[in-house]
C-alpha positions in Angstrom: -40.3 19.4 -34.1 -37.6 21.7 -33.0 -34.3 19.9 -32.1 -33.8 22.1 -29.2 -36.8 20.6 -27.7 -35.3 17.1 -27.9 -32.8 15.1 -26.0 -29.5 13.9 -27.4 -31.1 10.6 -28.4 -34.0 12.1 -30.1 -36.5 11.5 -27.3 -39.1 14.4 -26.6 -38.7 16.5 -23.5 -41.3 15.4 -20.6 -43.4 18.3 -18.9 -45.8 18.0 -16.2 -48.7 20.3 -16.0 -50.3 20.9 -12.6 -53.6 22.6 -12.8 -57.0 22.0 -11.0 -59.2 23.9 -13.6 -59.9 21.1 -16.2 -60.3 23.6 -19.0 -57.1 25.5 -18.3 -55.1 22.2 -17.8 -56.6 20.9 -21.3 -55.6 24.2 -23.3 -52.0 23.9 -21.7 -51.6 20.1 -22.6 -52.9 20.7 -26.2 -50.7 23.6 -26.8 -47.5 22.0 -25.2 -48.1 18.7 -27.2 -48.3 20.7 -30.4 -44.9 21.9 -29.6 -43.5 18.5 -29.4 -43.5 18.1 -25.8 -44.5 14.7 -24.0 -47.0 16.0 -21.5 -48.5 14.3 -18.4 -51.0 16.2 -16.0 -52.2 16.4 -12.6 -55.0 18.1 -10.9 -53.8 18.3 -7.3 -50.7 18.4 -5.2 -51.2 14.8 -4.3 -51.5 13.6 -7.9 -48.5 15.9 -8.6 -46.2 14.4 -6.3 -47.2 10.8 -7.1 -46.5 11.6 -10.6 -43.1 13.3 -9.8 -42.3 10.1 -7.6 -42.8 7.9 -10.8 -40.7 9.9 -13.1 -38.7 13.0 -13.1 -40.1 15.5 -16.1 -37.8 18.0 -17.5 -40.1 20.9 -16.7 -43.2 21.2 -14.3 -45.8 24.0 -14.8 -47.1 24.4 -11.1 -50.5 26.1 -10.3 -50.2 28.3 -7.2 -53.4 27.6 -5.7 -54.5 23.8 -5.6 -57.4 22.1 -3.8 -55.2 20.3 -1.3 -52.0 22.5 -1.2 -50.1 25.0 -3.3 -47.5 24.6 -6.3 -45.0 26.0 -4.0 -45.6 23.1 -1.8 -45.0 20.7 -4.6 -41.9 22.8 -5.7 -40.5 22.3 -2.0 -41.3 18.7 -2.3 -39.4 18.5 -5.6 -36.1 20.0 -3.8 -36.6 17.8 -0.8 -36.5 14.9 -3.0 -33.5 15.9 -5.0 -35.5 16.1 -8.4 -33.7 18.5 -10.7 -37.0 19.4 -12.6 -37.1 23.0 -14.0 -40.3 24.6 -12.3 -42.5 27.4 -13.4 -45.0 28.8 -11.0 -48.7 29.5 -12.4 -50.9 32.1 -10.5 -53.7 34.1 -10.8 -52.0 37.2 -9.2 -48.4 37.9 -8.5 -47.3 38.6 -5.1 -44.0 39.3 -3.8 -44.1 36.7 -1.3 -44.9 33.7 -3.7 -42.3 35.1 -6.1 -39.3 35.3 -3.2 -40.4 31.7 -2.2 -40.4 30.3 -5.6 -37.1 31.8 -6.4 -35.6 30.5 -3.2 -36.7 27.0 -4.0 -35.1 27.4 -7.2 -38.0 28.1 -9.6 -37.1 29.1 -13.1 -39.9 31.7 -13.8 -43.5 32.3 -13.0 -46.4 33.3 -15.2 -49.6 34.9 -14.4 -53.1 33.9 -15.4 -55.0 34.7 -17.9 -52.0 33.9 -20.0 -50.6 36.5 -22.4 -50.8 33.7 -25.2 -50.1 30.0 -25.1 -47.4 30.5 -27.2 -45.7 32.7 -24.6 -46.3 29.9 -22.0 -44.7 27.4 -24.4 -41.7 29.5 -25.0 -41.2 30.1 -21.1 -41.2 26.0 -20.9 -38.4 26.2 -23.8 -36.3 28.3 -22.0 -36.7 26.4 -18.9 -35.8 23.2 -20.6 -32.6 24.9 -22.0 -31.5 26.0 -18.7 -32.2 22.2 -17.4 -30.1 21.2 -20.3 -27.2 23.4 -19.5 -27.4 22.7 -15.7 -27.6 18.7 -16.5 -24.2 19.4 -18.5 -22.6 21.5 -16.1 -23.4 18.7 -13.2 -22.3 15.9 -15.6 -19.0 17.9 -15.9 -18.5 18.5 -12.3 -19.2 14.8 -11.7 -16.5 13.9 -14.1 -14.3 16.2 -12.5 -14.8 14.8 -9.2 -14.2 11.3 -10.3 -11.0 12.5 -12.0 -9.8 14.2 -8.9 -10.8 11.3 -6.7 -8.9 9.0 -9.1 -5.9 11.1 -9.1 -5.9 11.2 -5.2 -5.8 7.5 -5.0 -3.1 7.3 -7.7 -1.1 9.9 -5.6 -2.0 7.8 -2.3 -0.8 4.4 -4.1 2.4 6.3 -5.1 3.1 7.4 -1.6 2.3 4.2 0.0 4.5 2.4 -2.6 7.4 4.9 -1.6 6.9 4.4 2.1 6.8 0.7 1.6 10.1 0.5 -0.6 12.0 2.4 2.0 10.4 0.3 4.9 11.0 -2.9 2.9 14.8 -2.0 2.5 15.4 -1.2 6.0 13.5 -4.4 6.9 15.3 -6.4 4.5 18.8 -5.1 5.8 17.9 -5.7 9.5 16.6 -9.4 8.7 19.9 -10.2 6.9 21.7 -8.8 9.8 19.8 -11.0 12.2 19.7 -14.0 9.9 23.7 -14.6 9.8 23.9 -14.8 13.7 21.0 -17.2 13.9 22.5 -19.6 11.3 25.9 -19.4 13.2 24.0 -20.0 16.7 22.5 -22.9 15.0 25.6 -24.4 14.0 27.3 -23.9 17.3 24.3 -25.7 18.9 25.0 -28.5 16.7 28.6 -28.6 17.9 27.7 -28.7 21.5 25.3 -31.4 20.7 28.2 -33.5 19.5 30.5 -32.4 22.4 27.8 -33.3 25.0 27.7 -36.6 23.4 31.2 -37.1 23.7 31.2 -36.3 27.5 28.2 -38.4 28.0 26.0 -35.4 29.0 23.5 -35.7 26.0 20.8 -37.3 28.0 20.8 -34.6 30.7 21.3 -31.5 27.9 19.6 -33.1 25.1 15.9 -31.7 25.8 17.2 -28.2 26.7 19.1 -28.0 23.5 16.3 -29.4 21.4 14.0 -26.6 22.9 16.8 -23.9 22.2 17.0 -25.2 18.5 13.3 -25.2 18.0 13.2 -21.6 19.3 15.9 -20.7 17.1 14.4 -22.3 13.9 11.2 -20.5 14.8 12.9 -17.0 14.9 14.9 -17.9 11.7 11.5 -18.9 9.9 10.1 -15.5 11.1 13.1 -13.7 9.8 13.0 -15.5 6.5 9.1 -14.8 6.3 9.7 -11.3 7.0 12.3 -10.9 4.2 9.9 -12.5 1.7 7.1 -9.7 2.8 9.5 -7.2 2.5 10.5 -8.3 -1.0 7.0 -8.4 -2.0 6.7 -4.5 -2.0 10.1 -3.6 -3.0 10.4 -5.9 -6.2 10.3 -4.3 -9.7 6.9 -4.5 -11.2 6.7 -6.7 -14.4 3.9 -7.9 -16.5 3.0 -11.5 -15.6 0.3 -14.0 -16.2 -1.9 -14.6 -12.9 -3.0 -18.0 -14.3 0.6 -19.1 -14.7 1.5 -17.8 -11.5 -1.4 -19.8 -9.7 -0.3 -23.0 -11.6 3.1 -22.5 -10.7 2.2 -22.1 -6.9 0.0 -25.2 -7.2 2.8 -27.2 -8.5 5.3 -26.3 -5.9 2.8 -27.5 -3.1 1.7 -30.6 -4.9 4.0 -32.9 -2.8 2.9 -31.2 0.5 -0.6 -31.7 -0.4 0.1 -35.5 -1.3 1.8 -36.0 1.8 -1.1 -34.7 4.0 -3.5 -36.9 1.8 -5.2 -33.5 0.6 -6.8 -33.3 -2.8 -5.4 -30.0 -4.5 -7.4 -29.0 -7.6 -6.6 -26.4 -10.0 -9.1 -24.9 -12.7 -7.8 -22.1 -15.2 -9.7 -19.8 -17.0 -8.1 -19.6 -20.4 -6.3 -16.0 -20.9 -6.6 -14.2 -24.2 -4.3 -15.0 -26.9 -0.7 -13.7 -26.6 0.4 -10.7 -28.7 3.2 -11.2 -31.5 5.9 -9.4 -29.7 5.2 -10.4 -26.1 4.1 -13.4 -24.4 2.0 -11.7 -21.7 -1.9 -11.8 -22.4 -3.1 -9.6 -25.0 -5.9 -8.3 -22.8 -3.4 -7.2 -20.0 -1.3 -9.0 -17.4 -1.0 -8.3 -13.6 1.5 -5.6 -12.9 3.6 -7.2 -10.2 7.0 -9.4 -9.7 6.3 -12.7 -11.1 7.9 -14.3 -8.0 6.0 -12.1 -5.8 2.7 -13.1 -7.2 3.7 -16.9 -7.3 4.6 -16.7 -3.6 1.2 -14.9 -2.6 -0.6 -17.5 -4.2 1.5 -20.0 -2.6 1.1 -18.6 0.8 -2.8 -18.7 0.2 -2.7 -22.4 -0.9 -0.4 -23.4 2.0 -2.9 -21.8 4.3 -5.7 -23.8 3.0 -3.6 -26.9 3.1 -3.1 -26.4 6.7 -6.6 -25.7 7.5 -8.1 -28.6 5.4 -8.7 -32.0 7.3 -6.7 -35.1 6.2 -8.4 -36.5 3.1 -9.8 -32.7 2.7 -10.0 -30.9 -0.5 -8.4 -27.3 -1.5 -9.4 -25.7 -4.8 -7.5 -23.0 -6.7 -9.6 -21.4 -9.6 -8.6 -18.4 -11.6 -11.3 -16.3 -13.3 -11.4 -13.0 -15.4 -13.8 -10.1 -14.3 -14.9 -6.9 -16.2 -15.6 -3.7 -14.1 -15.2 -5.6 -10.9 -17.9 -8.4 -11.8 -17.1 -11.9 -12.3 -16.9 -13.0 -16.0 -19.2 -15.9 -15.3 -19.3 -19.2 -12.8 -15.8 -20.3 -11.6 -14.5 -22.9 -13.9 -15.1 -26.7 -13.0 -12.1 -27.9 -10.8 -9.9 -30.8 -11.8 -6.7 -32.3 -10.2 -4.7 -30.8 -13.2 -5.2 -27.5 -15.1 -8.2 -27.3 -17.3 -8.3 -24.8 -20.1 -11.6 -23.2 -20.7 -12.7 -21.1 -23.7 -11.0 -17.6 -23.8 -13.2 -14.9 -21.8 -13.9 -11.4 -23.4 -11.1 -8.6 -22.5 -11.0 -8.3 -18.9 -10.5 -5.7 -16.2 -9.1 -7.7 -13.5 -8.5 -11.4 -12.5 -9.7 -13.5 -9.5 -7.3 -15.9 -7.8 -9.7 -17.7 -5.3 -8.4 -20.5 -3.0 -11.0 -22.6 -1.1 -10.7 -25.3 1.6 -13.2 -27.4 3.3 -11.8 -26.7 6.8 -13.4 -24.8 9.5 -13.3 -21.4 7.9 -12.3 -17.9 9.5 -14.3 -16.8 12.4 -15.3 -13.1 12.5 -12.2 -12.0 14.5 -9.7 -14.0 12.4 -11.5 -12.7 9.1 -11.0 -9.2 10.4 -7.2 -9.5 11.4 -6.2 -12.1 8.9 -3.8 -9.9 6.9 -2.4 -8.1 10.0 1.5 -8.5 10.4 2.3 -11.4 12.7 -1.3 -12.3 13.4 -1.6 -16.2 13.6 -4.2 -18.5 15.2 -1.5 -21.3 15.0 1.2 -22.0 17.6 3.9 -22.8 15.0 2.8 -20.0 12.9 4.6 -16.6 12.1 1.7 -14.4 11.0 3.5 -13.4 7.9 2.1 -15.3 4.9 -1.4 -13.6 4.6 0.3 -10.1 5.2 2.7 -10.7 2.4 -0.6 -11.6 0.2 -2.0 -8.2 1.3 1.3 -6.3 0.6 1.5 -7.8 -2.9 -2.3 -7.2 -3.6 -1.5 -3.4 -2.3 1.4 -3.3 -4.5 -0.4 -4.2 -7.6 -3.6 -2.0 -6.8 -5.9 -5.0 -5.9 -7.4 -6.5 -2.9 -7.8 -9.7 -0.9 -11.1 -10.7 0.5 -12.1 -13.6 2.8 -15.5 -15.4 2.8 -17.3 -18.6 3.2 -16.8 -21.3 0.4 -20.3 -22.1 -1.0 -18.7 -25.2 -2.7 -16.5 -26.5 0.0 -18.0 -25.0 3.1 -14.5 -23.9 4.6 -12.7 -20.6 3.6 -12.5 -18.8 0.4 -9.9 -16.2 -0.1 -10.0 -14.1 -3.2 -6.9 -12.2 -4.5 -8.4 -9.7 -6.9 -5.6 -7.9 -9.2 -6.3 -5.5 -11.8 -5.2 -6.3 -15.5 -2.7 -3.7 -17.1 -4.1 -2.4 -20.4 -2.2 -4.1 -23.4 -0.9 -0.6 -24.4 1.1 -0.6 -21.0 2.9 -3.8 -21.9 4.8 -2.3 -24.8 
């Protein structure tokens, strides 16, 4: 069999013969099968459309006059359904109108009956198949080019966003520093005023007002410090760091806070690939983000979950690798202390998931959770989850909110791409 008539993998090309005359149909099927094609047949337009709906052949020989329609109608059906089959119209007589309609619908050619020879028909099928191969190759190159352009545009957008974020972060940090110092001075002055009021016997009368002023000042100070942390998340120099190690450190920082609230804080780590000889970053790639920024992002997720969980409740932090956006497997079994599991295959990204058994997010809160200053708590600043979102965007990742299937509360997942090992050297 001629290599020109086979696919790259060696599979024969498919041809559909649509002809109502059983004798002519049998001749065409026999001749094309002898040339090495895999041939299917149909005796009507309805049978042809049914066969095309099941599988897309490389070439279709379409008789113009069929019992329930015409080959032109089948050709039109082909194009309307987005099939790329090359079509050859077969007619007992050639008319300008049918030829123009066939060309308009993208037919490769048309042949007249009686045939000059079956070999001539087979040659036209071969040329149609060749055009199909060329068009498929061109289509694949175009699709690859479109994907490459989309990736380039996305990279440019991330670069522009990073530059804007860095500029905004520098401005915000300078402003926050300028506000922070007077706030500390005001708190110190208020403390001195409380002492003076006590010496003058006016503390009982002024004390409640002073306490309210101090609470408001401390709230503003917390807001400024939180804003500084969020600004640093986008401005800190990137490094290759371990997502699992960052999650473990964030959990340890909040272990005492969880115990004070009588909460069970669980951590389950999926073991990372073995470290390279020259570097301690994972051999399969680490997260490209400031280590402290990543720790703070996980810490914000965990603190948010601790505040949502009821007394005696559970907060679970799990780390799992994923390949091509799909989880590598079921989340690792949780325990109160880190639980190493067998090393996974080389991963494309890492999922850091924080779950709780609290009330979860309602639709509005889930949609607005990462907005700057959005909070549902009276004493909240609306900065913690915003910092998480900034960190995720800086690393080229994302943060998603769902309902925890295991605990029933919220499940917030921070998905971050892992840099290829080559980028770490």
